[in-house]
DRENDO-1510 file (C-alpha; in Angstrom, 1 decimal, always signed):
<recs>
REC; n; res; u; v; w
REC; 1; MET; +62.2; +54.9; +38.4 .
REC; 2; VAL; +59.1; +53.4; +37.9 .
REC; 3; ALA; +56.9; +52.8; +40.9 .
REC; 4; THR; +54.8; +49.7; +41.2 .
REC; 5; THR; +51.6; +49.3; +42.6 .
REC; 6; ARG; +50.9; +46.4; +44.4 .
REC; 7; VAL; +47.4; +45.0; +44.2 .
REC; 8; ALA; +46.0; +43.1; +47.2 .
REC; 9; PRO; +43.6; +40.2; +46.6 .
REC; 10; THR; +39.9; +41.3; +46.5 .
REC; 11; ALA; +39.7; +38.4; +49.7 .
REC; 12; PRO; +41.4; +36.1; +51.8 .
REC; 13; LEU; +42.3; +32.8; +50.3 .
REC; 14; ALA; +41.1; +31.2; +53.3 .
REC; 15; ALA; +37.6; +33.1; +52.4 .
REC; 16; ARG; +37.6; +32.4; +48.8 .
REC; 17; ARG; +38.0; +28.7; +49.6 .
REC; 18; GLY; +35.3; +28.6; +52.4 .
REC; 19; ARG; +33.0; +30.8; +49.7 .
REC; 20; ASN; +33.1; +28.1; +47.0 .
REC; 21; THR; +33.1; +25.2; +49.2 .
REC; 22; ALA; +29.9; +26.6; +50.0 .
REC; 23; LEU; +28.6; +27.2; +47.0 .
REC; 24; TRP; +29.7; +23.8; +46.0 .
REC; 25; ALA; +27.5; +21.8; +48.7 .
REC; 26; LEU; +24.4; +24.2; +48.1 .
REC; 27; GLN; +25.2; +22.9; +44.2 .
REC; 28; GLY; +25.3; +19.5; +45.0 .
REC; 29; LEU; +22.3; +19.9; +47.5 .
REC; 30; LEU; +20.5; +21.5; +44.8 .
REC; 31; ALA; +21.2; +19.1; +42.2 .
REC; 32; ALA; +19.9; +16.0; +44.5 .
REC; 33; PHE; +17.1; +17.8; +45.4 .
REC; 34; PHE; +16.1; +18.9; +41.3 .
REC; 35; LEU; +17.1; +15.4; +40.4 .
REC; 36; ALA; +15.5; +12.9; +43.3 .
REC; 37; ALA; +12.2; +15.2; +44.2 .
REC; 38; ALA; +11.5; +17.7; +40.7 .
REC; 39; ALA; +13.1; +16.1; +37.8 .
REC; 40; LEU; +12.3; +11.9; +38.3 .
REC; 41; PRO; +9.1; +12.1; +39.6 .
REC; 42; LYS; +8.0; +13.9; +36.5 .
REC; 43; LEU; +9.7; +12.1; +34.1 .
REC; 44; PHE; +8.3; +8.5; +35.9 .
REC; 45; GLY; +5.2; +9.3; +36.2 .
REC; 46; GLU; +4.5; +10.1; +39.1 .
REC; 47; ALA; +1.0; +10.2; +39.8 .
REC; 48; THR; +0.9; +13.4; +41.7 .
REC; 49; ALA; +3.4; +15.0; +39.0 .
REC; 50; VAL; +0.7; +13.9; +36.1 .
REC; 51; GLU; -2.1; +15.2; +37.9 .
REC; 52; THR; -0.2; +18.3; +38.5 .
REC; 53; PHE; +0.3; +18.4; +34.3 .
REC; 54; ALA; -3.0; +17.5; +33.6 .
REC; 55; GLU; -4.3; +20.5; +35.9 .
REC; 56; ILE; -2.3; +23.1; +34.0 .
REC; 57; GLY; -3.2; +21.8; +30.7 .
REC; 58; LEU; -0.2; +21.8; +28.5 .
REC; 59; GLY; -0.6; +18.3; +28.1 .
REC; 60; GLN; +1.8; +15.7; +29.4 .
REC; 61; GLY; +4.6; +16.3; +27.2 .
REC; 62; PHE; +5.1; +19.4; +28.7 .
REC; 63; ARG; +6.2; +17.3; +32.0 .
REC; 64; TYR; +8.4; +15.5; +29.8 .
REC; 65; VAL; +10.2; +18.8; +29.0 .
REC; 66; VAL; +9.7; +20.2; +32.0 .
REC; 67; GLY; +11.6; +16.8; +33.9 .
REC; 68; ALA; +14.3; +16.9; +31.4 .
REC; 69; LEU; +14.2; +20.2; +32.0 .
REC; 70; GLU; +15.2; +20.0; +35.5 .
REC; 71; LEU; +17.4; +16.9; +34.9 .
REC; 72; ALA; +20.2; +18.6; +32.4 .
REC; 73; GLY; +19.8; +21.3; +34.9 .
REC; 74; ALA; +21.1; +19.0; +37.9 .
REC; 75; ILE; +23.8; +17.4; +36.0 .
REC; 76; GLY; +25.1; +21.0; +35.1 .
REC; 77; LEU; +25.1; +22.2; +38.7 .
REC; 78; VAL; +27.9; +19.5; +39.9 .
REC; 79; VAL; +29.8; +20.5; +35.8 .
REC; 80; PRO; +31.9; +23.0; +36.7 .
REC; 81; ARG; +32.0; +24.9; +33.5 .
REC; 82; LEU; +28.1; +24.3; +33.4 .
REC; 83; ALA; +26.9; +25.4; +37.0 .
REC; 84; ARG; +26.0; +29.1; +36.5 .
REC; 85; PRO; +24.3; +28.0; +33.1 .
REC; 86; ALA; +22.4; +25.1; +34.4 .
REC; 87; ALA; +21.5; +27.7; +37.8 .
REC; 88; LEU; +20.6; +30.3; +35.8 .
REC; 89; GLY; +17.8; +27.6; +33.3 .
REC; 90; LEU; +16.9; +26.0; +36.5 .
REC; 91; GLY; +16.0; +29.7; +37.7 .
REC; 92; GLY; +14.2; +30.2; +34.8 .
REC; 93; VAL; +12.3; +27.0; +35.1 .
REC; 94; MET; +11.9; +28.5; +38.9 .
REC; 95; ILE; +10.1; +31.1; +37.3 .
REC; 96; GLY; +7.6; +29.3; +35.5 .
REC; 97; ALA; +6.5; +27.3; +38.4 .
REC; 98; ILE; +5.8; +30.4; +40.3 .
REC; 99; LEU; +3.6; +31.8; +37.5 .
REC; 100; THR; +2.1; +28.8; +36.7 .
REC; 101; ASN; +1.1; +28.3; +40.7 .
REC; 102; LEU; +0.1; +32.0; +40.8 .
REC; 103; PHE; -2.2; +32.0; +37.6 .
REC; 104; VAL; -3.4; +29.0; +36.3 .
REC; 105; ILE; -3.1; +26.5; +39.4 .
REC; 106; ASP; -4.2; +29.5; +42.5 .
REC; 107; GLY; -1.5; +27.9; +44.8 .
REC; 108; GLY; -0.3; +30.7; +46.5 .
REC; 109; LEU; +1.1; +28.6; +49.3 .
REC; 110; LEU; +2.9; +26.4; +46.3 .
REC; 111; THR; +5.3; +28.8; +45.3 .
REC; 112; ILE; +6.8; +28.7; +48.1 .
REC; 113; THR; +9.3; +26.1; +47.0 .
REC; 114; PRO; +10.5; +27.5; +43.9 .
REC; 115; ALA; +10.6; +31.1; +45.2 .
REC; 116; ILE; +13.2; +30.0; +47.7 .
REC; 117; LEU; +14.5; +27.4; +44.6 .
REC; 118; LEU; +14.9; +30.2; +42.8 .
REC; 119; ALA; +16.3; +32.5; +45.3 .
REC; 120; LEU; +19.1; +29.8; +45.9 .
REC; 121; CYS; +19.6; +29.0; +42.0 .
REC; 122; CYS; +20.3; +33.3; +41.6 .
REC; 123; LEU; +23.2; +32.9; +44.6 .
REC; 124; VAL; +25.1; +29.8; +42.7 .
REC; 125; ALA; +24.2; +32.0; +39.5 .
REC; 126; GLN; +26.1; +34.7; +41.3 .
REC; 127; GLY; +28.6; +33.4; +42.5 .
REC; 128; ARG; +30.0; +31.3; +39.5 .
REC; 129; ARG; +29.6; +34.7; +37.5 .
REC; 130; SER; +33.4; +34.9; +36.6 .
REC; 131; GLY; +33.6; +31.1; +36.3 .
REC; 132; ALA; +35.7; +31.3; +39.7 .
REC; 133; GLY; +35.7; +28.3; +41.9 .
REC; 134; SER; +35.8; +25.4; +39.5 .
</recs>
């Protein structure tokens, strides 16, 4: 006679559903932020974005590249199969923003927002690591 072992799920179904719902809510909020407050001002040439990228010194073309990356990331956050790669990509953009604010613009306090966004992107990437919750 062969004994079988029943393996309990790692988390109860209700807890997994709650976690999934919270992740989708976070992804939606992040997507809205990256779209409205990050990508669109850069892509449409809002004055502050233009001035900031002039100060960085890499040209206005770089502003369009960063805006396009943020737009793509915002869209990816709400597409189940792309949520994790989008979160990882946006995390990379936020690392660049932190480093730029620290070493190019000398904006110590300006690093707070990208640091928080980086942490939230890491949370999404970790939560979507197995593709669960699509």
